[in-house]
Structure formats: structure tokens, C-alpha cells
Steps between C-alpha positions, in 0.01 A plus 500: 500500500784324323468149356726260685530122530406375849637162599554251781576128512152400375354784293620745240282794399615648172360824358227397256589555134289452185695185401382331822163457331614160369594391855170610654265375227498129604453598866220746427279214380509353854388817677163676515592852615159619392329283763598740779646803319451728205789352296447229241791299355293210365602541134826601328345833400382570856842413645662748258250766609571421870874538440455823301298649787781405740760664273283812464472531880875446530562778247279730711698413814200327656612136481797268486407160353709184537513152354555234768767232458500198734866412556412165659299377200709706256194636319302817463208489742280808445492873554463764772541874535523808711207721403305810594835657586453822695843662518383803694342302785748209471227235462478222243307181439629149452264304280415369157674183619425178322674164483459195280359178643838341581603791721194565716537377857872434446633776728613708203252781572643537853843572347349739244325703768818517710699634204237761421444615858874518562547709187205729575601573858879471501602618153219732392424617857124496452282550806222256418428200279138423420320197361146499358335162470155386398307458823397147384858387430571336835818329380668829403370676807646230728832524314523877561398458864777237540762755393380763747242690295242676719142527376419871483153482351283396209445711190148405402425399141796690353621263223316328215605139447378204296148519361466860625512396866580795728751382757587659831871535579658411833772758565809387690808696596846465647671807646871569481531487880340153501747360246797425734284280725336329201840441341646355821204269568294410195793511257778394739580188295535700177697805604798291616545346155 
């Protein structure tokens, strides 16, 4: 999977580079990824480790990480990535998405997901996009349901999070054949821009 900038009128997703550390560091202090996931970016050292893991997965062809730029506020907003890339079966995950305080609930994430889904289905020609979310994270689950994600099941106690809590992951998916309808309904205001 080749690194490429994805962009519309509101969001720009640039391939994540090591020098973006300085842009993400102030935002990482506002986010507790470890509350619901296995990633921890709560200190400068942990953010560097998080980024190194993303670059390692990219090198292996298993991920494509991005830094998010909010064109409306003209600031970097957070990070996201394609991950668990399965080239043979044409399936990948969208996840590892986090935004600073000023960007949550602003509509930016809707634009990000459109860009990523459009790229996955219409440029990479993948057959399925998956999302795995902590079963307790109702906000993120609602957000994925709003963009057409279908709950496919719960993986029980499959990830260790904060304080050694074993979370269960809600697994959502969008199929390639579902994308045209989702694009023309849920994202109809974005695709025309």
C-alpha cells in the first residue's frame, strides 16, 4: 500500500513521518488511548514508541499511518491509520484514530472516515473495511454505526487496556458492495465537495 495524501475541503491526511512527533506531542496530552485500547501516548517517550510501532507496521506492509490536519482550524488535529492490512483477502482496518480536544465533535472525523473509506474501496479496491472498538466505548461505536458500520460480533476479552483490564472488542464491517449506498446517503454532503 503506497503512502498518499488524502484530502477534501475540511480534512487532509498526510502520511505520518517521524518529524510529525512535534505536531502530535501537544495533542497526545489531551487523549487517553489507553483507556479503551492497548496503545499509550501519555508521555513523550510513549508517543515515540507508538509512532515507531506504526512505522514498523508500515514497513511490513501491514499499516498506513496518517497525521490529520484540520483545514478549517488550520492546525494538526491527531492521527489515524489503516491497519491489519490483509492484501490477499483485500481486508483492512480503519482505526487508531485520535483527535485533540478542539476537534472532537466538530464533524472532522466524518470527513476523515469518508476519505479513508473512499480510498480503501475506490482506489485500493479492497473488499471490506473493519473497525474494532472497545465494547464499552459507546461514543466510538455510535460514530461507526452512523457511517454504516454493521456490528458483526464481539471478540471477548481480546485486548489488555489500562490497569490490566481485559476489554472485549465490538467488530464492525463495511463491505465494498455497501459502499455506493453509504457514499450516496451518509456522505452525500461530502462527496460533492
